[in-house]
N, C-alpha and C positions, 0 to 999 in steps of 0.2 A: 801159726802165725806168719811163717813165713811166706806160705801159699795166699795168703788174704794180701800182703803186701804185692805183691809180683802181680795180681791179679788187678792192683791199682792202675799200675801201670798199663797193661795191657788192654783193660774193659774198661777204666774210669771208674768214679766211686760208686756211682749207681749200683752199675752189675757186680763190682768186688762186695758190697754190700749183700747184695740178693744173692750171692752162692753163698755168701757165708751164714745165710739166715736170717738177716737182719730184715731186709725189706719185707715189709707187712708184718713184721711180727710187733709183738707186745710185751712187756713184763706182765707178772702175776700182780695186780695192784695189791694184796694181801701178802705179800711177800716180806714186806718191811714190818707190814703193819702199824700198829702202836709199840713196839717193841722198842729194845736199842739198838744202836746200828753205830759203826764208824763209818761215818759217810764220807765221800772222797769227792771234792770240788777240783775243777781243772781251769784255771787261769792261764791267759796268754800273755808271756811279757812282763814286761814292768808297768804295765800302764795303770793296772788297780793299785790306789794307792794304798799302803800300810794301813792305815787310818781305818780304811774300808774292810780291809781283810778281819782286822781285829774284831772288829763291830759286828762282822758275820758269824766268827768264830763263839765269841761270847755270848752273841745273841741266842744261837740256837742252841747252843750248850746250857743254859741257862732253860730255854723253851721246853727242852729234854731231857731232863736229868738221868744219867749216865750214858747218854751218846756223848759221841766226839766228831769234831769236823774236822779233817785236813784238806788243807789247802796245797795241793800240787801245782806247781806255777811251770808248763809248758812251753816252748820254744816255736816261735811263729815259723820259721824255716822250718820245713817239712809235715809242718802240721796235718795238712789234708791226709797225706799217708798215715802217720800216725792214729789221727781219731778212725779213720776206717779201719784199722786193723785192732785197735782196744773199743771201740763200740761194737765191733762185732764178735768180740770174744766173750769169754767165759768169766772175763776178770775186769768188767766195764766198771770207767768209771761211773758215778752217779749223777753229778750236774757238769756240765760241758761248757763252755765259750767258744765260740765260731766266728769267724770273722765275716761280715756283714754279706762280703761276696763268695762267701763259701756256703751261706747255709741254706741255698738252695736245693745243692745237690744232698743235703743230706734229710732234709727236710722230706725228700722225692722221693729216698729209700727208706724210708721207714727207721731210721736210726733214733727219730728222738718222739718220745712220749707227746700224744694228743693235749694240747694245755685247754682249748676249747672250753671246758666245763670252769676253769678258774681264771678266764681272763678278766673278765672282771675284777676280780679281788686283786690282780696285777696290774689292773691298772685302765683297761677297758679302752675309751675313747679317748683317754690323756695318754696313752701311750705314742711314740712316734710313729706315723702313719707308714713311712718308707718302711722302716725298721720292720713295723708287724707285716709289712706286704713281702719285705725279706722271708721272714721267718714264717709264711705261712703257704700249705702246698694243700691243694684241694679243698679251699673256702674254711680250710683249720688252721690254727696258730698252732705251730710244734716248735717256733722258737722265739721267745720274749725278744722286745728290744732288750740291751744291755746300757751301751751309751753311744754317742756320735761324739765328731769335732770333724769338725773341717780343718783342712790344712792353713795354716799360716806362715807367714815369713818374718823370723825371731832374727835380729841383726845387733851388730854391733855400733852402737852410737858414734865412737869416737872413730871408728876407721871411714865410715860416712863423711864425717864432719871435713877429718884430713883431707880426705880425696876433694873436698868442694861440692859432694852432691848431698842432695836431698831424698828423700822416699820418693819412689818412682811414682807415678799416676799412670801408666801404659805397662805392657806386657814387653813392648821394644823397648820402655827406658828401662826398665826392669833389666832387661839382659845387657844393654849397653853399660850400665851402674855395673854388672857383674864383672864384664870384662874389664872396664877400668879400674875396677877396685883390684883386680888379679893383677893386671900389671902393674898396680903402683905399689902392692904388698908382696913379692915374690917367696913363693910357696904358701899363700895364703889363698884359700877359695875364694872368690868374690862371690858364688853363690855354689853353694856346696852339693854334689848331685853325683853321686856313686853310680858306677854301669849300670847295676840290677835294677835302680831305683825305678819299677816303670811309675810307681804310684803319681810320682812329680812330674811325668810325662804328658800325663792325660790332660793337664790345662792348657799346653800349646797345642794338643792337636783339637781338641775342642773349642777354646779361644779363635782357631783359623778356620772353624766349620765341618770339621774333620770331625768324623766317630770312631768308635772301637770297632762295632760289629750292627747291622742290622739287622731286623728280622721280616720276612715276607712270607705268611701263614705259618707250615712247620720249617721253613729252612731260612739259614742263618748264614750271613754273608760279612767274614768281616772287611775293615774297610780302612787299614793301615797305609793301602796304596793308592787310594783318592788322592786327586791332587791336593787338595784342601790337608787332609791329615799330613803328606808330605812335604806341606809349606809347616806344617807346626814341627814335623819331625828333623826339620834341618835348622829351627829356631833350638828345639835340644840340644843337637850335634852341635853346634855352635858355641851351647852353654858347656857341654862337657871338655870340649876342647879347646877353649878360651877363656873361660870363667873360672873353670873346676879342678883343682889339683887333688879331687878322693880318688882313691883306686880306680881305676877304670872297669874290673872285675870287683869292686867292693858293693854290699849292702847296704842299706837304711837302716840299720839296728844301732842301737844307741848311738842317736848324731850327738848328742849331747857333750859327749868326749873329746870330738874334734873342735866341737866349738869352744868348751871350757879350755883348751889346749891354746887356743890364741889361732888357728890356723881357719877360721871359717867367719866371713863378712855380714853372707847372709844363708840364713837356711831356712827352707820349706818343710816344715816338720807339721804332725796333730797338734793342736792346741794344747794339749796336754802335756806335750815336751815342756812347757816351761817349767813347771814342776821337777822334772828330772835335771834342767840345765840349774835352778836355783835348791837343789837339794843341799843336804849337807855335806863338807867336805869330807866328813868321816863316814858315812853312809856305805852301804854296802855296794851301792851305784852313786859315786861322789859326783857332786857335780859343781857347779863355782857361785856360792851363793856371794860372794864380794864383787860380781858382776853386775848385780841386781841393778845399781844408777846407771850401767851402761849399755841394758837390755832393752833395746826399742823392739816394737811388733807391730805389722802390718798386713792387711788384704792383701793377698797376690794379685795384683791391678790386671785387667782386662786389656784385652786388644785394643778396643775404644774406650778405654778407660771405664771407672767401677771395679767392681768386684769382678775377678774370674771365675770362670766355672772351673772350679776343684772337684777333686775326689772327696767322696761324703764318708771317711773312716769310721771305723765303730765296727760293734759286736752284736749278736744276737746270744741269749743264756737260754740253754735249753737241760731237760730232765732225759737222762740216756733213757732208749727204749729197752735197755739189758740191764736199768738197774736194778740190784736184789733190793733194795729200799725206796720205791718211788714215792709213797707218802710222805717221807720224809724229806727226799730231796724235792719234792715241791714246796715242803715247809722253808726250807731252805730259798727255794727262788724267792718264795714272796717276800723271806726277808732282804733280798739282794733289789727288790723292786719297790720297796719299802719307801715312802719319805725320806726317813733317816738316813739309810744309806745310801739312797739315791741324792740327796742333797750334798753327803759328803762326797761323791765325785764331782760332782758340780762346784762345791769349793776348790777343788783341786784340778780344773780346767777340763773336765769332760762334759759334752754336754747332756744332761741326765735324760733317761729312758721317758718320762715324763715331761710334757708341756708345760705344766703347771711349774714344774720347778726350773724352769731357765733364768729363773730371778737367782738361782744361787751360784750364776757364775762372776755376780757382782757387776761393778759397773765402771771397771779400770780400763785401759784399751785393748788389753785382752779380751775383756767380753765384747767390746765395742767389735774388734776385730773379727770374733766368730760367728757377731750376727750379721756382719756385712759377708762374710764368706760364707757360711750356711745357707742364705739366700739363694745364692747360686750352686750350689754344692748339687755334684751328681751323683749316680752310680755306675758300676759297670753292668754289662748286658745281665737282663735277667732269664737268664739259661740255666736251668739245673746242671748243665753239664760245665757252667764256667769254671767251677772249680776246678774241675780234670782240665782245663786249661790254665790254672795257676799254679797246678802242679806237677803240670809237663816241665816247666824250667823253659817253656816257647819264649813268655815276654821277657825274662829276665837275659838270657842268650843274644836276642835280640837288641836289647838296648845296650848290651857289653860291646857287640858290634860295633854299634853308633857310636858307642864311647871310643874305640878304638880306632875313628876314622874311616869306618866300612862304607861301602854305595848305600844310600838311604833307600832307592830305591829298589833295588835288587832285594837289600834285606828286607823289605816291607810286602814286596811278592811272595818273598818264600814263607814269611810269617802268618801272610793272608791264607796259603795252601794249608798252614799248619793248623791254624784255629779252625779253616772250616770244615776242616778234617774230623775235628775232635768233637765240636760242634751240631754236626750234621751225623755223625755214626750212629 
């Protein structure tokens, strides 16, 4: 196990899985047969609501008497290394959730079973096309869409009103509102922006005409130091240093906590965070349901108005290549892509994996904001090695440096060199 983990750092996901005998491999489809099994499903973070988890367990165990299904919750932090280690080992989980930006690394490395034969049963043309693309390799589907969700801005209505401000219509106004709110409310983040949160930095780059990385043939070129990207990054630094009192080296995990503690005026977060904010106060991850009337939401505005280009968050779901029970695991996957299960996700603010179920999001202001944001949402570079970029910590370190007031141009040039080295290795 230790050797595999070290291999991730040195060689990247694809090479590490290949060394472990995962690449190009597959499970014996008869291993699980129609017998009984104790199936293990890895879900990440608290994004999947408890109602959906309960539905998966009860439905699977009803359909397969004598078998059990156990959900093992994994942390997003360090997930790439943990997946690489466990998917290549003898004790692999059966079904795994993977972030849409990480999927290409594992599909190209042979870590997942080919789902092409059951793609129609999973949803076929009704599945989110961008996430089908993210979960496919060499023309075959290995990781099905699980859910999507654009980032929205959740805000405290009273703080905005008390400062004499209105919902912003441009990105510049959003930034100036955040600075003004922080100045008017000492100890409060006008815009909550912990240093490691690179996902929320991407809209500033894209809205100023920059890109993360571009491809020319087989060569990738990181673009953080382009003039357009630098303009966006300087806006990020303004927010981090003048509008946010979030930890300069903190991450975006559990943003509902500071929001509910009353130290956040504006919070840019995935749409499903509304459920976390309004979770019962006595829940395992308590929220602040008493703030529902004071909770507002809008799509992050673009530089010239309209909705900004935001990161299209979300996940894919796959059957591990080394699952001991591939048939049962595929059955579990079909339950997770069923209309019933996906409707539960939609009703809890996650964009369903099926286009036809978009109406389950409802018609409230959150659903409206999701529709606006999703129309302009973008993905990270479609490189199988992008997961290695994320796992390297280079992005997190870069934005911590910006949050601490570092020289944006110098930091960006150094980051481009690191990313170029990873994507083209």
